[in-house]
N, C-alpha and C positions, 0 to 999 in steps of 0.2 A: 513072564518070569519076575518082572518088577512087581506085578500085582501080587504074586504068591509071596514074594519077600516081604511086602508091606503087611499082608495078612499074618504072616508068621511073627513079625516084629510086634504088631498090634496085639496078637493073641498072647505072646510072651509077656508083654508089659502089663496087660490087663489081668492075666492070670496071676502074675507075680504080685500085683497090687492087691488082688482079692485075697491071696494067701496071707500077705503081711497085715491086712486089715481084718482078718477073720476074728470073730468074737472069742473072748478068753473065758473059758468055763472054769478053769482051776488056776490057782495062784499059790505058789510056795513062797512064804516070806520068812525073813530071819533078821537077827540083829545081835547086839551085844548081850552076852549072858550075865554081865555084872555091871550094869550102868543105870541103876534105879534113880529117879522114877521114869527115866526115858525108856528103859528096857531091862529085863532081867530074866533069868532062867527059872522055870518051874517045871521040873521033870524034863520031858522031851520038847517042851514048848518054850517060846519067848513071849513074855507078857509085859505089860506096862503101858505107858501113855502112847508111845509110838506105834506098837503093833495094833493097839485099839483104834488109833486114827486110821491106819492103813486098811484095817479090816472094814471099818465103816465106809471108807471111800470105795473100796472094791465092791462092796455089796450095793452101794448106790449105782455103781457102773455095771450092775447085773452079773458080776462074777458069781458063779454058783457055789464054788467051794474055795475057801481060803484056809490054808494049812500053815500054822506057825511052827517052825522047826528050830530046835536048839542043836547046833552043830558042835557044841562043846566049848569052843573058845571064840573070841572075836576074830582071831586070825583065820580059823577054820570057816567062820561064817563068810568072810571075804573070799576065801578059796572056793566056797560053794557057789558064790555069785560068778566068779571068774570062769568056773567050769560049767556053769549052766545048770547046776543041781538045785539052785534056788532062783526065783524070778526077781524078788525084791529084797532090798536091804534098807534099813532105816537107821536114823541117828548117826549118819556118816558125814565126815568132813570131805571137802573137795581136795584132791591133789592130782598132780599130772599122771602119776602111775595108775591110780584108780580110774582115771578117765579113759584109759586104754581098754578097759573091759566093763565099764559101767556107763549107763545113760543117766545123768543126774536130772531130776525133775525140778524145774524152777517154779515157784520161788522156794528158798529154804523155809522151814517151818518153825525154827526156834534158834535162839542164841545160846551157846554153851560156854560159860566161863571156865577157863582152865587155870588151876591153882598150883602153887608150890606148897607142899606139906613138909614140916620139919618135926623133930622131936621136941616135946614141951620143954621149955627152959633153955634151949640151945639156939641162940640168936643167929639169924642169917639175914643180914641186910640185903634187901632185894628191891631195886628200883628199875633195873634194866637187865636184859638177857646176859650181858657180860659179867654181871655179879655172880653168875653160876659157874663161871670158868674156874678151873683148878679145884673143883669139888666133884664128888661122886654123886650122880643122880640115879634114879630108877624109875621106870614106867612100865606099863603093862605091854605084853607082847601083842603086836598087831595094831597098836595105836598110831595114828597120824595126827599131827597138829597143824596141818596146812603146809603148803610148799615152802613158805619162807622160814618158819620155825623149824621144820624138819631138816632143811638144809643147814641152818645154823647149828642145830643140835648135832648133826653128823660131823660138821667141820670143826666146831669150836668146843663142844661139851663132851663130857664122859658120862654117858647114860646107859645103864644096863637094862635089859628087857627081862621081865619076870613073867612066868607062865600063870597069870591070874592076879587079880587085884589084891586078894588076901595075901598072896606071897610077896607082892610088892610092898605092902604095909609091913610084913614080917621083916623084910630086908632093911627097911628104914629103922624099925625098932631094934633090930639086932646090930645096928651100926655098920651094916654093909654098904649103906648109902647115907649121904648127908641130907638129901632131900628127895621127895617123891613128886612126880608130875602127874596130875590127875584132874578130871573134870570136877569142879567144885561141888555140884549137886550129888552125883553118885559117890564122890569121895566121902562126903559127910555122912551119907546114909550107910555106906559100907562100914565106915569107922564106928558108927553107932551100933550096927549089927554085930561087929566084932568086939564091941565093948572096949574100945581103945581111945575114945574121944578125949579122955583125961590125960592121955600120954602123948598127944600130938597137937600141932597147931597149924592152922591154915593161914598163910600169910595174906595180909589184906589186899595187896596188889596182885592182880591176875597176870599170868604169863601172856595170855591173849584171850580174846573172846571170839569164838568161831561160829560160823553158820552150820546148822545141821540140816541134812537133806534126806529125802527119799531117793533111791536110785534103783534102776532096773539093770539086770544082767544084759549085756549085749547079745547073749545067746537065748534070751527069753523071747518066745513067740508072742508074748502078751504085750510087749512094749508098744508096738505100732497102734494097736487098738485102744490102749489105755492111757497113753502119754498125755493127750490133751485133756482128758477127763480128770486125771490125777492133778495136773497142773492147776486147773480151774478150781478143783475142790480144796487143794492145799491153800491156795490164795484166800479162798472164802473162810477156811478154818482159822487161818491166822488173823484175818480182818475181824472176825466175830469174837475172837478171844477164846474159842473152843479149845485151843491147844493148852491154855492155862488151866481150863477146867479139867482136862484130861490129866494133866500133870498133878494137879491137886488130888484128884481121885486116886491116881496111881500111888501117890505118896502115902495116902491112908491105907491103901491095899497092902503096900509093902510092909507096913508095921502092924498088920492084923495078927 
């Protein structure tokens, strides 16, 4: 009886291990639809520096098919990861809620400065977070700026959520908000695309500078077999400066 029990336990453990480590043939990836040059939507796909990096790494790891999917909004992209409809999300900050349904790949692959944007000619002295109290802010729906600032924003600030970066800029210019919180790089590119750079001002001091990660859905069957390879490849990409090359190329692509 003990021998049979041992065989059963051994078989269960080895079979389960084999399943979790099975090769990954297909990978569905997603990201922010309005965060150039990191990522942006082109039809039903997400393109940019981050998806390019993820696709290159996946192919190096012998993934046969990589599909980039635009789920419509940043919030819906995160929902797709949570529900297991996508395997990988990129350009994402760490926070405790996301950790409940994502496996973050270490190390982070880039730093993302987050800025305060105001209307041109309307001063807003900003040296610390408390300077934003008693003013109305706006940011994009689904954005997180890390555990610490998210908590401060919830407890101390009045910040509305807009369904899209373009709408967030519109709320700022329509005086529905006194300031906008947005990543500096995509904020400037989106403002240029909207032809509103002359109407706004990016404050010189950043709200924060956050690490950006690649993360797998906890429901993805590909995580076990790809985690180590992704971690090693991302570290190499950062060390060699390839991330900067990809960002520069994406910047040119965005303005074609």
